[in-house]
Each structure stands twice: as C-alpha cells, then as structure tokens.
N, C-alpha and C positions, 0 to 999 in steps of 0.2 A: 793805144796798144799796150798790153800787158806783158812784162817778162816775168816768168816765174821759175825761181830754181827750187829746187828741192833737198832737204837734209833728212837722211834717215832718222827716224826717232825709234827708240825701243818696239819691238814686235814687229818691224818692217813698215810702220806708217810713215809718212812723210808729211812735212810741214811748210809753207811757203817761207821763203827765205827773204825776198824782196819782190816788189811790185812798182813799176813805174807808172800804174795807173791811179793809185790811190796815195794821199798825202800822208797816210799812216801805214807804212809798208809792214808793219809787224804786228796788225790788229790781233790776229788770230793766235800768235805765238804764246802768250800768256795763257790761254784756255788750253792749248794743245801741249804744253809743257806741264801743265798742272798733273800732279800725281792721281787726281781723282777724276780727271776729264781726259778721254783719249781723243786723238784728232779725229777718229772715225765719229765719234759723238759731235764734235764741232759742225764737221761737215753735214752730219744727219740733221742739224738744227738750222742750218743756213742755206741749204741746197734743196731745190724743188727737183722733183723727179716723176717720170711716167714711163711705161713700157707698152712698145709697139712691137708686135710680132705677126707674122702670118697664121692665118686660122689653121693652115695645115702643118705649121712648123712642129716638130715633134720636141724640140729643145726646151720649152718651157715646163714640159712633163717629164725631162729625163731623170731628175731626182725629186720623187714626190715631196710636195710640201715646201719646195724653194720658192716657187712663185708667191704663195701666200706669205712665206717668211719676208720675201723682197717688200711686198706691198705695205708690211708694217714696220719693217726695221730700216729699210734705206733712207727714208726721209720724212720729216714730221710734215712735209708740204707735198704728199703723194697726190698726183694729179691725174691718176688714172691708168687703168691696164686696158689696151686694145688690141684686139685680135681682127686683123683685116681679112676679110672674104676675098678669095681668088689669089691668096698668097700663100707661099710656104716659108722656108728659110730666108730667102733673099728678098723679103718684103719691100726693101725700098727701091728694088728694080723691077719687081713684079707689079707693084701697085705704088707707082712714084707719085701720082697725084694725091692718093689718100693718105700715104705717109707725110707729104708735105703738108696738107689741111691738118693732120694731126699735130705736126710739129708747130706750125703757125698758131693753131689754137693753144697749145701748150705755153708757147712764148707770151700770147697776149693775157694769159690768167695768171 
C-alpha cells in the first residue's frame, strides 16, 4: 500500500513527499524541484495513459484540438484513444464490459 502526501510547488504542481511502497521515497523530488524540469514533465515521462470515451460523448470535442493535444502531450507512453460504440458520457456504466476489457488491455501492455 502506498501513502502519498503532496506539497505544492510553484505553479500549482504537486510532488510526492513520501511513499511507504518504495525504499527510495524521494526518487522524483530532485527532478521535480529542478529549475529546468517541471513535475508535469516528470509525470509525462514515467506515466502511461490512454483515453476511453463513449462514441456519442460530446466532451472530447468541446474544445477543438484538445483531444489531439492530449494524445501528444499527456504521456510519452500513450496507449490509445478508444471511442466505445453504444455509449455516451457515462461510458463506464453504459458499456461496462467493453470499458473493463480496454482497461485490462491497457494494464497488460
């Protein structure tokens, strides 16, 4: 089990203060505190991501270009954009089996 505390850093970013899971609780702090590397950059480099939405959900198109920006800037390990047929904004409830399949696929890759 991990216990994570956060401390705000300039610009509203937050960095981990301690973790009982690893033997090196402050592994990311030097990177996050560097003047040349933001915490967002650290997360971008170490976090995998994907996007799952209902095919009829309007939110991904609310701001033109946001989805495309997310695909290229959220993570260096982008693992896909998925639009689930037969679902709108509540995709996890409307197509629970397909969302579960996509999440398991994401976790296995």
